[in-house]
C-alpha positions in Angstrom: -27.0 -43.5 -5.9 -30.4 -42.0 -6.0 -30.7 -38.2 -5.6 -33.7 -38.4 -3.2 -33.3 -40.1 0.2 -36.8 -41.5 0.1 -36.1 -43.4 -3.1 -32.8 -45.0 -2.0 -32.4 -48.6 -1.1 -30.7 -49.5 2.2 -27.2 -49.9 0.7 -27.4 -46.5 -1.0 -28.6 -44.9 2.2 -25.7 -46.4 4.1 -23.2 -45.2 1.5 -24.7 -41.7 1.6 -24.2 -41.7 5.4 -20.5 -42.6 4.9 -20.1 -39.8 2.3 -21.5 -37.2 4.6 -19.5 -38.5 7.6 -16.4 -38.1 5.4 -17.3 -34.5 4.7 -17.7 -33.9 8.4 -14.5 -35.7 9.2 -12.6 -33.5 6.8 -13.6 -30.4 8.8 -13.4 -31.8 12.3 -10.3 -31.2 14.5 -9.5 -34.9 14.6 -7.3 -37.3 12.6 -9.4 -40.0 11.0 -7.8 -43.4 11.1 -10.6 -45.5 9.7 -13.8 -44.7 7.8 -15.6 -47.6 6.2 -19.0 -48.9 5.1 -20.3 -52.3 6.0 -17.8 -53.5 8.6 -17.9 -56.5 10.9 -16.6 -55.8 14.4 -16.0 -58.4 17.1 -18.1 -58.1 20.3 -18.0 -59.5 23.7 -20.2 -62.4 22.8 -20.4 -62.3 19.0 -19.5 -60.3 16.0 -21.8 -57.5 14.7 -22.3 -55.9 11.3 -21.8 -52.2 11.3 -23.2 -50.0 8.6 -20.6 -47.2 8.9 -17.6 -47.1 11.1 -15.6 -44.0 11.9 -12.4 -44.1 14.1 -10.2 -41.1 14.9 -7.8 -39.6 17.3 -8.3 -36.3 19.0 -5.6 -33.6 19.7 -4.6 -35.3 23.0 -3.9 -38.5 21.1 -6.8 -40.5 22.5 -8.7 -42.7 20.1 -12.5 -42.8 19.7 -14.9 -44.8 17.6 -18.3 -43.9 16.2 -20.6 -46.6 14.8 -23.6 -45.8 12.6 -26.8 -47.8 12.2 -28.8 -46.6 9.2 -32.6 -47.1 9.0 -34.1 -46.0 5.7 -37.7 -46.6 6.8 -40.7 -44.3 6.7 -41.6 -44.9 10.3 -40.5 -43.5 13.6 -37.8 -45.1 15.6 -39.2 -47.1 18.4 -37.9 -47.9 21.9 -37.0 -51.5 20.8 -34.9 -50.1 17.9 -32.9 -48.0 20.3 -32.6 -50.8 22.9 -31.3 -53.3 20.2 -28.7 -50.8 19.0 -27.7 -49.9 22.6 -26.8 -53.6 23.0 -24.6 -53.6 19.8 -22.7 -50.4 21.0 -22.0 -52.1 24.4 -21.0 -55.3 22.7 -18.4 -53.9 20.3 -17.3 -51.2 22.8 -16.5 -53.7 25.6 -12.8 -53.8 26.2 -12.0 -51.6 23.2 -11.7 -47.9 22.5 -14.5 -45.6 23.6 -17.5 -46.1 21.3 -20.4 -43.8 20.5 -23.5 -45.1 18.8 -25.4 -43.1 16.2 -28.8 -44.1 14.7 -29.4 -42.5 11.3 -32.9 -42.6 9.8 -35.3 -40.6 7.6 -37.6 -39.1 10.1 -39.3 -39.2 13.5 -38.8 -41.1 16.8 -41.1 -42.2 19.6 -40.7 -41.0 23.2 -39.4 -44.4 24.3 -36.5 -44.2 21.8 -35.6 -40.7 23.0 -35.5 -41.9 26.6 -33.2 -44.8 25.7 -30.9 -42.4 23.7 -30.9 -39.8 26.6 -30.1 -42.5 29.2 -27.4 -44.4 27.4 -25.8 -41.6 25.3 -27.0 -42.7 21.9 -27.3 -40.1 19.1 -30.4 -40.0 16.9 -29.9 -38.3 13.5 -32.5 -37.6 10.8 -30.8 -37.6 7.4 -32.8 -36.8 4.3 -33.4 -34.6 1.3 -34.6 -31.3 2.8 -38.3 -30.6 2.6 -40.1 -27.3 2.3 -41.0 -27.6 6.0 -37.3 -28.0 6.8 -36.3 -24.7 5.2 -39.5 -22.8 6.1 -38.5 -19.4 7.6 -34.8 -19.8 6.8 -32.9 -17.4 4.6 -32.1 -19.5 1.6 -31.0 -17.0 -1.1 -29.5 -13.5 -1.3 -29.9 -11.7 -4.6 -27.6 -8.7 -5.1 -28.4 -6.2 -7.8 -26.4 -3.0 -8.1 -25.3 -0.3 -10.5 -21.9 1.3 -9.7 -20.8 4.8 -10.5 -17.4 5.2 -12.2 -15.2 8.3 -12.5 -14.7 9.6 -16.1 -11.7 11.5 -17.4 -11.6 12.0 -21.1 -10.4 14.3 -23.9 -7.2 15.1 -22.0 -5.4 18.0 -23.5 -2.3 20.0 -22.5 -0.4 23.2 -23.3 3.1 22.1 -24.0 6.0 24.7 -23.6 8.8 22.3 -24.4 9.3 18.7 -25.5 11.8 16.6 -23.5 11.5 13.4 -25.5 9.4 11.6 -28.1 7.3 9.8 -25.5 4.2 11.7 -26.6 4.5 10.8 -30.2 2.8 7.4 -29.9 -0.4 6.2 -28.1 -0.5 7.2 -24.5 -2.6 5.7 -21.8 -4.1 8.2 -19.3 -3.0 6.1 -16.3 0.6 6.3 -17.4 0.7 10.2 -17.2 2.2 11.8 -14.2 3.2 15.4 -13.3 6.5 15.8 -11.5 6.4 18.4 -8.7 9.4 20.6 -7.8 10.0 18.3 -4.8 10.5 15.4 -7.2 7.2 13.7 -6.2 5.1 12.4 -9.0 1.3 12.8 -9.1 -1.0 10.9 -11.4 -2.6 13.2 -13.9 -5.9 11.4 -13.4 -5.8 12.1 -9.6 -4.8 15.7 -10.2 -7.8 16.3 -12.5 -10.3 14.5 -10.3 -9.1 16.0 -7.0 -12.0 17.9 -5.4 -14.2 17.5 -8.5 -16.4 14.5 -7.7 -19.4 14.3 -5.5 -19.6 12.1 -2.5 -21.4 8.7 -2.8 -24.5 10.2 -1.0 -24.8 12.9 -3.6 -26.0 12.7 -7.3 -23.6 11.8 -10.1 -21.1 14.5 -10.9 -22.0 16.0 -14.3 -19.4 16.0 -17.0 -17.5 19.3 -16.9 -14.2 20.7 -18.1 -11.3 20.9 -15.5 -8.1 22.7 -16.1 -4.9 22.6 -14.0 -2.3 25.3 -14.6 1.4 25.2 -13.6 3.6 28.2 -13.0 6.4 27.6 -13.7 5.7 24.8 -16.2 5.7 21.3 -14.7 7.4 18.2 -16.1 5.0 15.6 -17.6 6.2 12.0 -17.6 4.9 9.0 -19.6 5.4 5.7 -17.9 8.1 7.3 -15.8 10.0 8.9 -18.8 10.1 12.7 -18.9 8.1 13.8 -22.0 7.4 17.5 -21.9 7.1 20.7 -19.9 3.5 21.7 -19.7 1.8 25.0 -18.7 -1.6 23.4 -18.2 -3.6 20.1 -18.5 -7.3 20.0 -19.1 -10.0 17.3 -19.5 -13.6 16.5 -19.3 -14.3 15.1 -15.7 -17.4 13.6 -14.1 -19.2 10.4 -13.3 -21.2 7.8 -15.3 -23.2 4.7 -14.3 -21.5 1.4 -14.8 -23.3 -1.6 -16.3 -25.7 -3.2 -13.9 -24.3 -6.2 -11.8 -26.5 -9.0 -10.6 -25.4 -11.9 -8.4 -27.3 -14.6 -6.5 -25.8 -16.3 -3.5 -27.2 -19.6 -2.2 -30.6 -21.0 -3.3 -32.8 -23.9 -2.3 -31.6 -25.9 -5.3 -28.0 -25.9 -3.9 -29.1 -28.0 -0.9 -28.6 -31.7 -1.3 -29.0 -33.2 2.2 -30.0 -32.3 5.7 -28.8 -34.0 8.9 -30.7 -33.1 12.0 -30.0 -34.1 15.6 -33.4 -35.4 16.5 -32.8 -34.7 20.2 -31.8 -31.1 20.1 -32.7 -29.9 16.6 -29.3 -28.8 15.5 -28.9 -29.2 11.8 -26.1 -29.6 9.2 -26.8 -28.7 5.6 -24.8 -30.3 2.8 -24.7 -28.7 -0.6 -24.2 -30.4 -4.0 -20.8 -28.8 -4.3 -19.4 -30.3 -1.1 -20.2 -27.5 1.3 -21.3 -28.1 4.9 -23.2 -25.5 7.0 -24.3 -25.9 10.6 -27.3 -24.0 12.0 -28.4 -23.3 15.6 -30.6 -25.5 17.6 -34.3 -25.3 16.5 -35.9 -22.5 18.5 -38.9 -24.7 19.0 -36.8 -27.2 20.9 -35.0 -24.8 23.2 -35.9 -24.8 26.9 
């Protein structure tokens, strides 16, 4: 299948329509019972070839059918186009489940075609690769660039009055150190050293400085929950440093694959290459 709607042949355009209807069906609050390309349906007087057929049931259990006629032509839809399709919708819908007709084309429609659509409940959709005009004035990309500030606690030292185990003999991670209060509650040494020492986010970075916490009587120091020593004081260099810069881009014009626009009210659905579907409000120029 071609990547650009204007370079597709008729069959490719019909298959693209089926693909996008499938994406919409997956998100709609309905149960799809049939979704096919190139189907022949019986009519009141004769059978009719249907480019794309979608049948589903709604929450109440009632069935509905949508038939799509795809016109991959670089000209506006005319009144006779809409009249001919109106006849097909009435033919295949006679005596069957409620049927809605949707005409899908590349761009444009004449006033006569709109009058037929408004009168008989047809839907006219423009479906194509988005153009620069389609996305003009729309937010397409958000670029986030930020540098965080991180707390620093280093060169931790302690005045030990008694060893309670050999837990301090090997490598010790700072986040595993806790001080046991007389009540039995344990407090992280990192939290204890940083408490009240760091500036708020609206203030400049906190300069590195030495902080000392003293304990009288000596407090029990634990390592990963194991009593390790009684300490008279714990000190460290505390402050803040800038983290590595972080850059992130969300969205982008290149992510858009297809646009489907309701030609009558301007509502648009945007389809991304990765399968996403996004619906935007009615075109402000078309609002009453």
